[in-house]
C-alpha positions as CSV (number, residue, x, y, z in Angstrom):
1,M,-37.2,45.7,43.9
2,K,-34.4,47.0,41.7
3,T,-31.8,45.2,43.8
4,F,-33.8,42.1,43.5
5,L,-34.1,42.3,39.7
6,V,-30.3,43.0,39.4
7,A,-29.6,39.9,41.5
8,L,-32.0,37.8,39.4
9,V,-30.5,38.9,36.1
10,A,-27.0,38.0,37.5
11,L,-28.2,34.6,38.5
12,L,-29.7,33.8,35.2
13,L,-26.6,35.0,33.4
14,A,-24.5,32.8,35.6
15,A,-26.7,29.8,34.9
16,S,-26.6,30.4,31.0
17,P,-24.4,28.0,29.2
18,S,-22.8,30.9,27.4
19,W,-21.7,32.5,30.6
20,A,-21.2,29.6,33.0
21,E,-18.0,27.5,33.0
22,E,-18.6,24.2,31.3
23,E,-19.1,21.0,33.4
24,K,-15.7,19.3,33.8
25,V,-16.6,16.3,31.6
26,L,-16.0,15.4,28.0
27,N,-17.9,12.6,26.2
28,V,-15.8,11.1,23.5
29,F,-17.1,8.6,20.9
30,S,-14.2,7.0,19.1
31,W,-12.9,3.7,17.5
32,S,-11.7,1.2,19.9
33,E,-8.0,1.0,20.6
34,Y,-7.4,4.5,19.2
35,I,-6.8,7.0,22.2
36,P,-4.4,5.8,24.7
37,Q,-5.5,5.7,28.4
38,E,-2.2,7.4,29.3
39,V,-3.3,10.3,27.1
40,V,-6.8,10.4,28.7
41,N,-5.2,10.3,32.2
42,G,-2.7,13.0,31.4
43,F,-5.4,15.3,30.0
44,T,-7.6,14.8,33.1
45,K,-4.7,15.4,35.4
46,E,-3.8,18.7,33.6
47,T,-7.3,20.1,33.2
48,G,-9.5,18.4,35.7
49,I,-11.8,17.3,32.8
50,K,-13.1,13.8,33.1
51,V,-13.1,12.0,29.7
52,V,-15.9,9.4,29.3
53,L,-14.8,7.3,26.4
54,S,-17.3,5.2,24.4
55,T,-16.2,3.1,21.4
56,Y,-17.6,1.8,18.1
57,E,-16.3,-0.7,15.5
58,S,-17.6,1.0,12.2
59,N,-18.4,4.4,10.8
60,E,-21.9,3.1,10.1
61,A,-22.5,2.3,13.8
62,M,-21.2,5.6,14.9
63,Y,-23.3,7.5,12.4
64,A,-26.5,5.5,13.2
65,K,-26.2,6.2,16.9
66,L,-25.5,9.9,16.4
67,K,-28.3,10.3,14.0
68,L,-30.7,8.6,16.3
69,L,-29.6,11.0,19.1
70,G,-30.0,14.1,16.8
71,G,-26.3,15.0,17.1
72,K,-26.4,15.1,20.8
73,G,-25.0,12.9,23.5
74,Y,-21.3,13.2,22.5
75,D,-18.9,16.1,22.5
76,L,-16.2,14.6,20.2
77,I,-16.3,12.0,17.6
78,V,-13.6,10.5,15.1
79,P,-15.4,9.8,11.7
80,S,-13.4,8.7,8.7
81,G,-13.3,11.2,5.8
82,Y,-16.1,9.8,3.6
83,F,-18.6,9.8,6.6
84,V,-17.8,13.5,7.2
85,E,-19.7,14.4,4.1
86,V,-22.7,12.2,5.1
87,M,-22.8,13.7,8.5
88,A,-22.4,17.2,7.3
89,R,-25.3,16.8,4.9
90,D,-27.5,15.6,7.8
91,G,-26.5,18.7,10.0
92,L,-24.8,16.5,12.5
93,L,-21.6,18.4,12.8
94,A,-20.7,21.7,14.3
95,P,-18.6,24.3,12.5
96,L,-15.2,24.5,14.2
97,D,-13.7,27.7,15.7
98,K,-10.1,26.9,14.9
99,S,-8.9,30.0,16.9
100,R,-9.7,27.8,20.0
101,I,-7.3,25.0,18.8
102,T,-3.5,25.2,19.3
103,G,-0.9,23.1,17.4
104,L,-2.6,23.0,14.1
105,E,0.7,24.2,12.5
106,N,2.1,20.8,13.3
107,L,-0.1,19.0,10.8
108,D,1.1,17.8,7.3
109,P,-0.4,20.0,4.7
110,L,-1.2,16.9,2.6
111,S,-3.7,15.8,5.4
112,L,-5.6,19.1,5.2
113,D,-8.1,20.6,2.9
114,Q,-9.4,17.2,1.7
115,P,-12.3,17.0,-0.7
116,F,-14.6,15.8,2.0
117,D,-14.0,18.9,4.2
118,K,-12.5,21.8,2.1
119,G,-10.8,24.3,4.4
120,N,-11.3,21.9,7.4
121,A,-14.4,23.8,8.4
122,L,-15.7,20.8,10.3
123,T,-12.8,18.5,11.1
124,I,-9.2,18.2,12.2
125,P,-7.0,15.2,11.2
126,Y,-6.1,12.8,14.0
127,M,-4.8,9.6,12.4
128,W,-4.2,8.5,8.8
129,G,-2.7,5.6,6.9
130,T,-3.0,3.3,4.0
131,V,-4.6,0.0,2.9
132,G,-2.2,-2.2,1.1
133,L,-1.3,-5.9,0.6
134,L,0.0,-8.0,3.5
135,V,1.5,-11.3,2.3
136,N,3.2,-14.3,4.0
137,K,6.6,-15.0,2.4
138,K,6.2,-18.8,3.1
139,A,3.3,-18.9,0.6
140,V,4.8,-17.2,-2.3
141,D,7.9,-15.4,-3.5
142,V,6.7,-11.8,-2.4
143,S,9.1,-10.2,-5.0
144,T,6.4,-11.5,-7.7
145,I,3.5,-9.8,-5.9
146,K,2.9,-6.5,-7.7
147,S,-0.9,-6.0,-7.9
148,W,-4.2,-6.3,-6.1
149,K,-5.0,-8.8,-8.8
150,D,-2.4,-11.2,-7.2
151,L,-4.9,-12.1,-4.5
152,A,-6.5,-14.4,-7.0
153,R,-3.2,-16.4,-7.3
154,P,-3.7,-20.2,-6.6
155,E,-1.1,-20.1,-3.8
156,F,-3.6,-18.1,-1.7
157,K,-6.7,-20.1,-2.4
158,G,-8.7,-20.4,0.7
159,K,-6.3,-18.2,2.7
160,V,-7.3,-14.6,1.5
161,L,-8.5,-11.9,4.0
162,L,-10.9,-9.2,2.8
163,S,-12.2,-6.5,5.0
164,D,-15.8,-6.6,6.4
165,D,-16.0,-3.0,5.4
166,L,-17.8,-2.5,2.2
167,R,-15.8,0.4,0.9
168,D,-12.4,-1.1,1.6
169,T,-13.2,-4.5,-0.1
170,F,-14.9,-2.8,-3.1
171,G,-11.9,-0.5,-3.2
172,V,-9.6,-3.5,-3.7
173,A,-11.6,-4.7,-6.7
174,L,-12.0,-1.2,-8.2
175,K,-8.3,-0.6,-7.9
176,A,-7.5,-4.1,-9.5
177,L,-9.8,-3.2,-12.4
178,G,-8.1,0.2,-12.8
179,Y,-11.2,2.3,-11.5
180,S,-11.5,5.0,-8.9
181,I,-12.4,3.6,-5.5
182,N,-15.1,6.5,-5.5
183,T,-16.7,5.6,-8.7
184,T,-20.4,6.1,-9.0
185,N,-20.6,4.4,-12.4
186,P,-23.0,1.4,-12.2
187,D,-21.0,-0.6,-14.8
188,E,-17.8,-0.2,-12.9
189,I,-19.5,-1.1,-9.5
190,K,-21.0,-4.2,-11.1
191,A,-17.6,-5.1,-12.6
192,A,-16.1,-4.8,-9.1
193,Y,-18.8,-7.0,-7.7
194,E,-18.1,-9.6,-10.4
195,W,-14.4,-9.5,-9.7
196,L,-15.1,-10.0,-6.0
197,K,-17.4,-12.8,-6.7
198,A,-14.8,-14.7,-8.8
199,L,-12.3,-14.2,-5.9
200,K,-14.7,-15.4,-3.2
201,P,-13.7,-19.1,-3.4
202,S,-10.1,-17.9,-2.3
203,V,-11.5,-15.9,0.7
204,R,-11.1,-17.4,4.1
205,V,-12.7,-14.5,6.0
206,F,-14.3,-11.1,5.9
207,D,-13.1,-9.4,8.9
208,V,-12.6,-6.0,10.4
209,T,-11.8,-6.6,14.2
210,A,-9.2,-9.4,14.3
211,T,-7.2,-9.1,11.1
212,K,-3.9,-8.9,12.8
213,Q,-4.4,-12.3,14.6
214,A,-5.5,-13.9,11.4
215,F,-2.2,-13.0,9.6
216,I,0.0,-13.6,12.6
217,S,-1.5,-17.2,13.2
218,E,-1.3,-17.8,9.5
219,E,-5.0,-18.6,9.2
220,V,-4.7,-16.3,6.2
221,T,-1.6,-15.8,4.0
222,A,-2.6,-12.8,1.9
223,G,-5.1,-9.9,2.0
224,L,-5.7,-6.3,2.5
225,S,-4.3,-4.7,5.7
226,W,-4.3,-1.2,7.3
227,N,-0.7,-0.2,7.6
228,G,-0.8,0.1,11.4
229,D,-2.1,-3.4,11.7
230,A,0.5,-4.6,9.3
231,F,3.2,-3.1,11.4
232,I,2.0,-5.0,14.5
233,A,1.6,-8.3,12.6
234,M,5.0,-8.0,11.0
235,Q,6.5,-7.6,14.5
236,E,4.8,-10.8,15.7
237,N,5.4,-12.8,12.5
238,P,8.6,-11.9,10.5
239,D,7.3,-13.9,7.5
240,L,4.8,-11.1,6.8
241,E,5.6,-8.2,4.3
242,F,3.5,-5.1,3.5
243,I,3.3,-4.4,-0.2
244,V,2.3,-1.3,-2.1
245,P,0.3,-2.4,-5.2
246,E,1.3,-0.9,-8.5
247,E,-2.3,0.3,-8.9
248,G,-1.8,2.4,-5.8
249,L,-3.0,2.4,-2.1
250,M,-6.3,3.4,-0.6
251,I,-5.8,6.2,2.0
252,W,-7.9,6.5,5.1
253,L,-8.1,9.7,7.2
254,D,-9.8,9.8,10.6
255,N,-10.7,13.2,11.9
256,F,-11.8,14.9,15.1
257,A,-15.3,16.5,14.7
258,I,-17.7,18.0,17.2
259,P,-21.3,17.0,17.0
260,A,-23.9,19.8,16.4
261,G,-25.6,18.9,19.7
262,A,-22.4,18.8,21.9
263,E,-22.8,20.2,25.3
264,H,-19.1,20.6,26.2
265,K,-17.6,22.1,23.0
266,E,-15.0,24.2,24.9
267,N,-13.7,21.0,26.5
268,A,-13.6,19.3,23.1
269,Y,-11.4,22.2,21.8
270,K,-9.1,21.7,24.7
271,F,-8.8,17.9,24.1
272,I,-8.1,18.4,20.4
273,S,-5.3,20.9,21.3
274,Y,-3.9,18.5,23.8
275,L,-3.7,15.8,21.2
276,M,-2.0,18.2,18.7
277,R,1.1,18.4,21.0
278,P,3.9,16.4,19.5
279,E,4.7,14.5,22.6
280,V,1.0,13.5,23.0
281,A,0.7,12.5,19.3
282,K,3.9,10.5,19.6
283,L,2.3,8.5,22.4
284,C,-0.7,7.7,20.2
285,V,1.6,6.4,17.4
286,E,3.6,4.2,19.7
287,E,0.6,2.8,21.5
288,F,-1.6,1.8,18.6
289,N,0.9,1.9,15.7
290,Y,-1.1,4.0,13.3
291,S,0.4,6.9,11.3
292,T,0.1,10.4,12.4
293,P,-0.3,13.5,10.3
294,N,1.5,15.4,13.0
295,K,4.9,16.2,11.5
296,A,6.4,17.5,14.6
297,A,5.5,14.2,16.3
298,E,7.1,12.2,13.5
299,K,10.4,14.0,14.2
300,I,10.5,12.6,17.9
301,L,9.2,9.0,17.2
302,E,11.4,6.2,18.7
303,P,13.7,4.6,16.0
304,E,11.7,1.5,15.4
305,Y,8.7,3.7,14.3
306,A,10.7,6.6,12.7
307,Q,12.6,4.2,10.4
308,S,9.5,2.1,9.4
309,K,8.1,2.9,5.9
310,V,4.9,1.2,7.1
311,I,4.4,3.9,9.9
312,V,6.1,6.9,8.3
313,L,4.2,7.3,5.0
314,D,6.1,7.9,1.7
315,P,4.8,11.1,0.1
316,E,5.3,9.5,-3.4
317,E,3.1,6.6,-2.4
318,M,0.5,8.8,-0.9
319,A,0.5,10.8,-4.1
320,R,-0.5,7.6,-6.0
321,G,-3.2,6.8,-3.5
322,E,-6.8,7.7,-3.3
323,V,-8.7,9.0,-0.3
324,T,-12.1,7.3,0.2
325,L,-15.0,9.8,-0.3
326,D,-18.7,9.7,-0.1
327,V,-20.4,8.2,-3.2
328,G,-23.9,9.6,-2.5
329,K,-26.9,7.6,-3.8
330,A,-24.5,5.1,-5.5
331,R,-23.9,3.7,-2.0
332,E,-27.3,1.9,-2.3
333,L,-25.9,0.1,-5.4
334,Y,-22.7,-0.8,-3.4
335,E,-24.8,-2.1,-0.5
336,K,-26.9,-4.2,-2.9
337,Y,-23.9,-6.0,-4.3
338,W,-22.3,-6.3,-1.0
339,E,-25.2,-8.3,0.3
340,Q,-25.1,-10.4,-2.7
341,L,-21.5,-11.0,-2.4
342,K,-21.7,-11.9,1.3
343,T,-24.6,-14.3,0.8
344,A,-23.3,-15.9,-2.4
345,D,-22.0,-19.5,-2.3
């Protein structure tokens, strides 16, 4: 009987998640066109862990699905900064054991310890960048474009692109008016709405998925653009120029986070560590043209990327920028005005 009990205990311990080796799978939920297949293949070849990659087109869609699943179903997600706060409040994110992650010393200190996650208790930076103005030189003398307010110039009427992302587009208006993109002041939010409403006759499209194509084809001649998209568009159409408005840039920061209900946390740590390697981070930049907070990777970028001020972010410009943060209950007011803006004639 004693022998039987010892064998039974050993069997139970072996079956326990804390003792058994994790299943060789990693379920990743990420933005589309964000993690190169070459990187996924390299990780699988090295570790034997199969990466199942699912994608989303907005933070809202990612959040809604994860909340519906109660923080389960995925082992690694890539939320933007302001949604980290929302998900943390809802208990959807697992605290990180950073001792299990290698390569963190490669990260730019400016990307760490952000207000949305002090001490990086829940997140590790993956990609970051800016939102600025992209303008076609054939439409206007770009040397005269200095401000977000210039989107209202008559040369751009009917040819302006704004983002279909609420916070980005309201960010443009708030910057133009001299307010913080994270304001919770009802009067300032309303003023931003009025500014956007006045601009709307100039707007050709609100888009978030095909912005590069709209600029390249010259369907639009001015608008906001993520720096990575601007880099690609400028390569395809040399008449385009990325401009840093005098009011400053909006800064975005996308981060790795492990959902609270993740079943393969150890595999997630391994994947984050893999992506912290300079040569791997380099592949991510050169595949999708976004900026990396990995300073070691920046040093080994190919010249066309290393010499680009659109890809390698200027510390002085970043210092004048603002990171998008959660606005709490004020989001309901933003959403109300957003619906009014989208439906207004």
